[in-house]
C-alpha positions as CSV (number, residue, x, y, z in Angstrom):
1,M,31.7,200.0,-39.9
2,M,32.0,196.2,-39.3
3,K,29.0,194.5,-41.0
4,H,27.8,191.8,-38.9
5,K,25.5,189.2,-40.4
6,N,25.9,185.7,-39.1
7,N,28.5,185.8,-36.4
8,A,27.8,183.1,-33.7
9,K,27.3,185.8,-31.1
10,A,24.4,187.3,-33.1
11,R,22.6,184.1,-32.8
12,C,22.5,184.2,-29.0
13,R,18.8,184.3,-28.1
14,I,19.1,185.9,-24.6
15,I,20.8,189.1,-23.8
16,M,22.5,187.8,-20.6
17,T,23.9,184.8,-22.6
18,A,25.3,187.3,-25.2
19,L,26.8,189.4,-22.5
20,A,28.5,186.5,-20.8
21,A,29.9,185.3,-24.1
22,I,31.9,188.5,-24.3
23,G,34.0,187.5,-21.4
24,V,35.3,184.5,-23.2
25,M,36.9,186.7,-25.9
26,A,37.7,189.7,-23.7
27,S,39.6,187.8,-21.0
28,S,42.7,187.2,-23.0
29,A,42.9,190.9,-23.9
30,L,42.2,192.1,-20.4
31,G,44.7,190.1,-18.5
32,Q,43.6,186.4,-18.3
33,V,46.2,183.8,-19.1
34,T,45.0,181.5,-22.0
35,D,46.4,178.9,-24.3
36,A,45.7,181.0,-27.4
37,P,48.1,180.7,-30.3
38,A,50.6,183.4,-31.0
39,A,48.3,185.1,-33.5
40,D,46.2,187.7,-31.9
41,P,42.7,186.2,-31.5
42,M,41.2,189.6,-30.8
43,A,42.5,191.4,-33.8
44,A,39.1,191.6,-35.5
45,F,37.7,193.2,-32.4
46,K,40.3,195.9,-31.7
47,T,40.2,199.6,-32.6
48,D,43.1,201.3,-34.3
49,K,44.4,202.1,-30.9
50,G,44.5,198.5,-29.9
51,L,41.4,198.6,-27.5
52,I,38.9,195.8,-27.4
53,S,35.4,197.0,-28.6
54,L,32.3,195.4,-27.1
55,T,30.2,196.5,-30.1
56,K,32.6,194.6,-32.4
57,V,32.6,191.5,-30.2
58,A,28.7,191.5,-29.8
59,P,26.9,194.1,-31.9
60,E,23.6,193.0,-30.6
61,L,24.5,194.8,-27.3
62,T,23.2,198.0,-29.0
63,P,19.5,198.4,-30.1
64,V,20.7,198.6,-33.8
65,S,24.0,197.6,-35.2
66,D,23.6,198.4,-38.9
67,Y,21.5,201.3,-40.3
68,T,22.1,200.8,-44.0
69,G,19.6,199.3,-46.5
70,D,16.7,200.4,-48.6
71,F,13.4,201.7,-47.1
72,W,11.7,198.3,-47.0
73,S,14.5,196.2,-45.6
74,R,16.6,198.3,-43.3
75,A,16.2,198.1,-39.5
76,T,15.1,201.7,-38.9
77,L,12.7,204.2,-40.5
78,L,15.2,207.0,-40.8
79,G,18.0,204.7,-42.0
80,D,21.5,206.2,-42.5
81,P,21.0,209.7,-43.9
82,G,24.3,211.0,-45.3
83,G,26.1,208.0,-43.5
84,W,26.1,210.0,-40.3
85,R,24.6,207.1,-38.1
86,T,27.3,204.8,-39.5
87,R,30.0,207.3,-38.7
88,F,28.8,207.8,-35.1
89,Y,28.5,204.0,-34.7
90,D,32.2,203.6,-35.8
91,H,33.2,206.2,-33.2
92,G,31.3,204.3,-30.5
93,I,28.0,206.3,-30.3
94,T,24.5,205.1,-31.1
95,L,21.3,207.0,-30.7
96,D,18.1,205.0,-31.3
97,A,14.4,205.3,-30.5
98,Q,11.2,203.4,-30.8
99,L,7.5,204.2,-30.3
100,T,4.9,201.6,-29.3
101,Q,1.2,202.5,-29.5
102,V,-1.6,200.3,-28.1
103,Y,-5.3,200.5,-28.6
104,Q,-7.3,198.0,-26.5
105,G,-10.9,197.4,-25.4
106,V,-13.0,195.2,-23.1
107,T,-15.4,193.4,-25.4
108,S,-17.0,191.3,-22.8
109,G,-17.1,191.0,-19.0
110,G,-14.6,192.7,-16.8
111,S,-15.4,195.1,-14.0
112,S,-18.7,197.0,-13.6
113,K,-17.5,199.7,-16.0
114,G,-15.4,197.5,-18.2
115,N,-17.5,196.2,-21.0
116,G,-17.3,198.3,-24.1
117,H,-14.5,200.5,-22.8
118,W,-11.6,201.2,-25.2
119,Q,-8.4,203.1,-24.4
120,Y,-5.2,204.3,-26.3
121,N,-1.7,204.8,-24.9
122,G,1.8,205.0,-26.1
123,L,5.4,204.5,-24.9
124,F,8.4,206.3,-26.4
125,E,11.9,205.0,-25.6
126,A,15.3,206.6,-26.5
127,N,18.5,204.8,-26.1
128,L,22.1,206.1,-26.2
129,T,25.2,203.9,-26.0
130,I,28.9,204.8,-25.8
131,D,31.5,202.2,-26.6
132,T,34.6,203.2,-24.5
133,A,37.1,201.5,-26.9
134,K,35.8,203.2,-30.0
135,A,35.8,206.5,-28.1
136,G,39.5,205.9,-27.3
137,L,39.0,205.6,-23.5
138,W,39.5,201.9,-22.4
139,S,38.8,198.3,-23.5
140,G,35.7,196.4,-22.9
141,G,33.3,199.1,-21.7
142,L,29.8,200.2,-22.9
143,F,27.7,203.0,-21.3
144,I,24.0,202.6,-21.7
145,F,21.3,205.3,-21.2
146,T,17.5,204.7,-21.6
147,E,14.8,207.4,-21.4
148,Q,11.1,206.5,-21.5
149,T,8.1,208.7,-22.0
150,S,4.5,207.5,-21.7
151,F,1.2,209.1,-22.7
152,G,-2.4,208.4,-23.1
153,N,-4.9,206.5,-21.0
154,P,-4.3,202.7,-21.0
155,L,-6.8,200.1,-19.8
156,K,-6.4,199.8,-16.0
157,D,-9.1,198.5,-13.8
158,Q,-11.7,198.1,-16.6
159,P,-10.8,194.5,-17.3
160,G,-11.3,193.7,-13.6
161,N,-8.2,191.5,-13.2
162,L,-4.9,191.8,-11.3
163,S,-2.4,191.2,-14.0
164,P,-2.3,194.2,-16.3
165,V,-3.5,193.4,-19.8
166,N,-1.1,196.0,-21.3
167,A,2.5,195.8,-20.0
168,T,3.5,199.0,-21.9
169,A,1.4,200.9,-19.5
170,L,3.8,200.1,-16.6
171,W,6.8,202.1,-18.0
172,P,8.2,204.4,-16.8
173,I,5.7,204.8,-14.0
174,A,2.6,202.6,-13.9
175,Y,-0.5,204.4,-15.4
176,D,1.1,207.8,-15.0
177,P,2.0,209.8,-18.1
178,S,5.6,210.7,-17.4
179,S,9.2,211.0,-18.6
180,V,12.0,209.3,-16.7
181,L,15.7,208.4,-17.3
182,M,15.3,204.8,-16.5
183,E,18.8,203.5,-17.1
184,Y,22.4,204.8,-16.8
185,L,24.9,202.1,-16.4
186,L,28.3,200.6,-17.5
187,V,28.7,197.2,-19.0
188,Q,32.3,196.2,-18.5
189,A,34.1,193.0,-19.6
190,L,36.4,191.6,-16.9
191,P,39.0,188.8,-16.7
192,F,37.9,185.3,-15.9
193,N,35.1,185.2,-18.5
194,T,33.1,187.8,-16.5
195,V,31.0,190.8,-17.4
196,A,29.8,193.5,-15.0
197,L,26.7,195.8,-15.1
198,V,26.9,198.6,-12.7
199,G,24.6,201.6,-12.3
200,R,20.9,202.2,-12.7
201,L,19.1,199.6,-14.8
202,D,15.8,198.1,-15.6
203,P,16.0,194.4,-14.4
204,S,13.2,193.2,-16.6
205,K,15.7,193.5,-19.5
206,Y,18.0,191.0,-17.8
207,L,16.0,188.7,-15.7
208,D,13.4,186.1,-16.7
209,L,14.0,186.2,-20.4
210,N,13.2,183.8,-23.2
211,S,12.9,183.9,-27.0
212,F,9.1,183.8,-27.1
213,A,7.7,185.8,-24.3
214,C,9.7,188.7,-22.8
215,N,9.1,191.8,-25.1
216,S,5.8,193.6,-24.6
217,N,6.6,195.9,-27.6
218,K,6.4,193.0,-30.0
219,Q,5.2,189.8,-28.3
220,F,2.5,189.2,-25.7
221,L,0.9,192.3,-24.1
222,N,-0.3,190.8,-20.7
223,V,2.3,191.3,-17.9
224,S,2.1,187.7,-16.7
225,M,2.8,186.3,-20.2
226,N,6.0,188.4,-20.5
227,S,7.4,188.1,-17.0
228,N,6.8,186.9,-13.5
229,P,4.4,189.3,-11.7
230,L,5.6,188.2,-8.3
231,F,8.9,189.8,-8.9
232,G,7.2,193.1,-8.3
233,R,7.6,192.5,-4.6
234,F,11.3,192.3,-5.0
235,L,12.3,195.2,-7.2
236,T,10.9,197.9,-9.5
237,Y,11.6,198.7,-13.2
238,S,14.5,201.0,-12.3
239,V,16.9,200.1,-9.5
240,Y,20.6,200.7,-8.6
241,A,22.4,197.4,-9.1
242,A,25.6,195.6,-9.6
243,I,25.2,192.4,-11.6
244,F,28.0,189.9,-12.7
245,M,27.8,187.3,-15.3
246,T,30.5,184.6,-15.4
247,K,30.7,182.1,-18.2
248,L,31.8,178.8,-16.5
249,T,31.5,176.6,-19.6
250,D,30.3,176.9,-23.2
251,D,26.8,176.0,-22.1
252,L,26.7,177.2,-18.4
253,T,26.5,181.0,-17.4
254,L,26.2,182.1,-13.7
255,A,24.7,185.5,-13.1
256,Y,24.8,187.0,-9.5
257,G,24.2,190.5,-8.0
258,A,22.6,192.9,-5.7
259,W,20.2,195.8,-6.0
260,T,18.2,198.5,-4.1
261,P,14.6,197.1,-4.0
262,N,12.9,200.3,-2.9
263,T,14.3,202.6,-5.5
264,A,11.6,203.7,-7.9
265,P,11.5,205.2,-11.3
266,G,11.9,209.0,-11.1
267,G,13.6,208.8,-7.7
268,Y,17.2,209.4,-8.6
269,G,18.5,209.6,-5.1
270,G,17.6,205.9,-4.5
271,H,16.5,204.2,-1.3
272,W,19.4,202.3,0.4
273,N,17.8,201.0,3.6
274,D,16.9,197.6,2.1
275,Y,18.7,195.2,-0.2
276,G,18.1,192.5,-2.6
277,V,20.4,189.7,-3.8
278,A,20.0,187.0,-6.5
279,I,21.9,184.1,-8.2
280,Y,20.9,183.0,-11.6
281,P,22.4,179.9,-13.4
282,M,21.6,179.5,-17.1
283,F,22.2,176.3,-19.0
284,K,22.0,175.9,-22.8
285,Y,21.6,172.5,-24.4
286,K,20.3,170.9,-27.6
287,V,17.6,168.1,-28.1
288,F,17.7,166.6,-31.6
289,N,19.9,169.4,-32.6
290,H,17.3,172.0,-31.5
291,P,18.5,174.6,-29.0
292,G,17.0,174.7,-25.5
293,M,17.7,176.7,-22.4
294,V,16.8,176.3,-18.7
295,Q,17.4,178.9,-15.9
296,V,16.9,179.1,-12.2
297,I,16.4,182.4,-10.4
298,A,16.8,182.5,-6.5
299,A,16.4,185.9,-4.9
300,Y,16.1,187.4,-1.5
301,T,15.1,190.8,-0.3
302,S,15.0,192.4,3.1
303,K,12.1,194.7,2.2
304,N,8.5,194.1,3.2
305,A,6.2,192.3,0.8
306,V,3.3,194.6,0.1
307,D,1.3,193.9,-3.0
308,V,-0.2,197.4,-3.3
309,G,3.4,198.5,-4.2
310,N,3.7,195.9,-6.9
311,P,3.9,197.5,-10.4
312,R,3.1,194.1,-12.0
313,F,-0.4,194.0,-10.4
314,V,-3.0,196.6,-10.9
315,P,-2.2,199.4,-8.3
316,G,-4.7,200.0,-5.7
317,V,-6.7,196.9,-6.0
318,I,-5.2,195.0,-3.0
319,T,-5.3,197.2,0.1
320,G,-5.3,196.9,3.8
321,N,-5.3,193.3,4.8
322,T,-2.2,192.0,3.1
323,P,0.5,190.5,5.5
324,T,3.7,192.5,5.5
325,K,6.8,190.8,6.6
326,T,10.5,191.1,5.9
327,D,13.0,188.6,4.7
328,N,11.3,187.5,1.5
329,W,12.6,185.0,-1.1
330,I,11.5,183.8,-4.5
331,V,12.5,180.8,-6.7
332,E,11.7,180.5,-10.4
333,V,12.5,177.8,-12.9
334,S,12.0,178.9,-16.5
335,G,13.2,177.9,-20.0
336,E,12.5,177.3,-23.6
337,Q,12.9,174.6,-26.2
338,Y,12.9,175.0,-30.0
339,L,11.0,172.3,-31.9
340,W,11.5,173.4,-35.5
341,E,13.7,175.8,-37.3
342,P,13.5,176.9,-41.0
343,K,16.0,175.4,-43.3
344,G,19.1,177.5,-43.3
345,A,18.0,179.9,-40.6
346,S,20.9,179.1,-38.3
347,V,23.8,178.3,-40.7
348,P,26.5,181.0,-40.6
349,Q,27.6,182.4,-43.9
350,A,31.2,181.7,-42.8
351,E,30.4,178.0,-42.7
352,G,29.0,177.9,-46.2
353,G,25.4,179.0,-45.5
354,K,23.5,181.3,-47.8
355,K,22.8,184.9,-47.0
356,E,20.6,185.0,-44.0
357,K,17.1,186.2,-45.0
358,F,16.0,186.1,-41.4
359,Y,18.6,188.4,-40.0
360,V,17.8,191.9,-38.8
361,P,20.5,193.9,-37.1
362,T,18.5,194.7,-34.0
363,K,18.8,193.4,-30.5
364,D,15.2,192.2,-30.3
365,F,15.4,190.2,-33.6
366,V,18.7,188.6,-32.5
367,Q,17.1,187.5,-29.2
368,D,14.3,185.5,-30.9
369,R,15.8,183.4,-33.6
370,P,13.5,182.0,-36.3
371,G,11.6,178.8,-35.6
372,V,8.9,177.4,-33.4
373,G,9.2,176.3,-29.8
374,I,7.8,176.3,-26.3
375,F,8.4,178.3,-23.2
376,Y,7.6,177.9,-19.5
377,R,7.9,179.6,-16.1
378,F,7.3,178.4,-12.6
379,S,7.7,180.4,-9.4
380,S,7.1,180.2,-5.7
381,T,7.3,182.6,-2.8
382,P,6.4,182.2,0.9
383,K,2.6,181.9,1.4
384,D,2.5,184.1,4.5
385,R,4.1,187.1,2.8
386,S,1.3,188.3,0.5
387,A,-1.8,187.5,-1.4
388,Y,-0.3,185.3,-4.2
389,D,2.4,182.8,-3.8
390,I,2.5,180.6,-6.9
391,Y,2.9,181.7,-10.5
392,L,2.9,179.5,-13.6
393,S,2.9,180.4,-17.3
394,G,3.8,178.8,-20.6
395,G,3.0,178.4,-24.2
396,F,4.4,178.3,-27.7
397,G,5.4,180.8,-30.3
398,G,7.9,181.5,-33.1
399,R,9.1,183.6,-36.0
400,G,9.4,183.1,-39.7
401,V,6.8,180.3,-39.9
402,I,5.0,181.5,-43.0
403,P,7.0,181.4,-46.3
404,G,7.9,184.7,-47.6
405,R,7.3,186.4,-44.1
406,P,10.6,185.8,-42.2
407,H,10.1,188.5,-39.6
408,D,6.5,187.9,-38.5
409,R,6.1,186.6,-35.0
410,F,3.3,184.8,-33.1
411,G,2.5,183.3,-29.7
412,V,-0.2,181.5,-27.8
413,G,0.0,181.0,-24.0
414,A,-1.7,180.9,-20.6
415,Y,-0.8,181.9,-17.1
416,W,-2.0,181.2,-13.5
417,V,-1.4,183.1,-10.3
418,K,-2.5,181.2,-7.1
419,K,-3.9,183.0,-4.1
420,S,-2.1,182.2,-0.9
421,S,-3.9,179.9,1.5
422,D,-2.8,182.3,4.3
423,F,-4.7,185.1,2.6
424,D,-8.0,183.2,3.2
425,K,-7.6,184.1,6.9
426,Q,-7.9,187.8,6.1
427,P,-11.4,189.5,6.2
428,G,-13.2,190.3,3.0
429,N,-12.3,187.4,0.8
430,L,-12.1,189.7,-2.1
431,L,-9.6,187.7,-4.2
432,R,-9.2,184.3,-5.9
433,D,-6.9,182.5,-8.3
434,E,-6.5,184.2,-11.6
435,V,-6.1,182.5,-15.0
436,G,-5.5,184.0,-18.4
437,L,-5.1,183.1,-22.0
438,E,-3.5,185.2,-24.8
439,A,-2.8,184.9,-28.4
440,F,-1.0,187.5,-30.7
441,Y,0.3,187.7,-34.2
442,N,2.9,190.3,-35.1
443,F,2.9,191.5,-38.8
444,A,6.4,192.9,-39.8
445,I,5.3,195.3,-42.4
446,T,9.0,196.2,-42.6
447,P,11.6,195.3,-40.0
448,W,11.1,198.8,-38.5
449,L,7.3,198.9,-38.7
450,Q,5.3,196.0,-36.9
451,L,1.6,195.8,-36.3
452,S,0.2,193.3,-33.8
453,L,-3.3,191.8,-33.3
454,D,-3.9,190.6,-29.7
455,A,-6.7,188.7,-27.9
456,Q,-6.9,187.9,-24.2
457,W,-9.4,186.0,-22.0
458,V,-9.1,186.3,-18.3
459,S,-10.8,184.6,-15.3
460,P,-10.1,187.5,-12.9
461,G,-8.6,187.3,-9.5
462,I,-11.1,189.9,-8.2
463,R,-14.2,188.1,-7.2
464,S,-16.5,191.0,-8.1
465,S,-15.4,190.8,-11.9
466,D,-16.7,188.7,-14.6
467,N,-14.7,186.6,-17.0
468,T,-13.2,189.1,-19.5
469,W,-12.3,189.4,-23.2
470,V,-9.9,192.0,-24.2
471,L,-9.0,192.7,-27.9
472,G,-6.3,195.1,-29.1
473,T,-3.7,196.2,-31.6
474,R,-0.2,197.5,-31.2
475,L,2.0,199.4,-33.6
476,N,5.8,199.5,-33.0
477,I,8.0,201.9,-35.0
478,R,11.8,201.9,-34.7
479,F,13.4,205.2,-35.8
């Protein structure tokens, strides 16, 4: 098995950027003419049959890329018993799982039945990947399968707000204990520096990402701190899609694609009457040698905008009077900027750096490189389509700030969703703007066992609710 410590690809902070980077290396092997020297530039990434392996080019495409190590330092609880997980990895197969458990309570305010109410829930996720090159099939392919099972009774309407205070409660089906095959797709490297994702996928894993606020298993818990809640009017957490990513320059990647917006988790047949399309340029840069990234998402869907069907808002709260119109669009500008990085955290061993103490061979640790930085999101939709038309969030966070604790993470941030002025014309006047604040600290007891403490304050978008304090804990175990 190829040990992957400080390869430049492993330092990509965003899944889409890492995927697009594959195209640069795979193009020459898959037919694109290049000015490469006579020596084979892809030799290190080929199998013994001469096929290009994506998991050799970018190991972070699988949830875990190295199962070895002792109990306290390895990436998974079970490790590599008898070397069988390493042997499967070398033959192109990974089978991984994680369990996230959340215990939250409303300590002040909320709805009429909110104060003093505590709830527990869990989300189990299993991941299977098959590298087509290692399996002896063809170059540049990776099949991905994701199954999710939820259980328990998470906080729902007790906090009295619109943006769910526990994002793990939305998978696979919002607030419904269930088990669903959420993803089955092919990632395929193509010529011209392009990668394609085709099949059933969870778009939240590929849209609207940053290093500090996009992973509810280990970062913020509130939906509006991890992603844009307005996207719920455009797609669900499991759609049929074809997404392409083309690396135009070393710093600029263009993503574009289409999906079935009305396909819902558990509905394997899909709904093909409506469509959605998006274009998504991402630009990487550096300021005083600290990395930054800005991205713009422009999306359109033919479906009606109906807030009651939005999984990112509490289901059932908004009913009856919401305008419903077709031809809906959304624009978002988001990004991140690192302000400080620990000494030696990003120096590759191949360039004379010391052994990377911050490195963990899992996708989520690769995404959020060590250091401290800021993140931001701003989004707008037509004000005559639904109850909320503006979304803004931002904050700061980081990893590896405390000496001797390289894997701990933290974050502090705020969000605002603005009620549409057109909604004021509707009877009842039940809603208003919603503002929320959240802070968390994630203790990495080991790389595979992480305990978070979380605090949220919300000024609810539901007029009948009081300002709310929600406290909670979260335990994530990677097997």
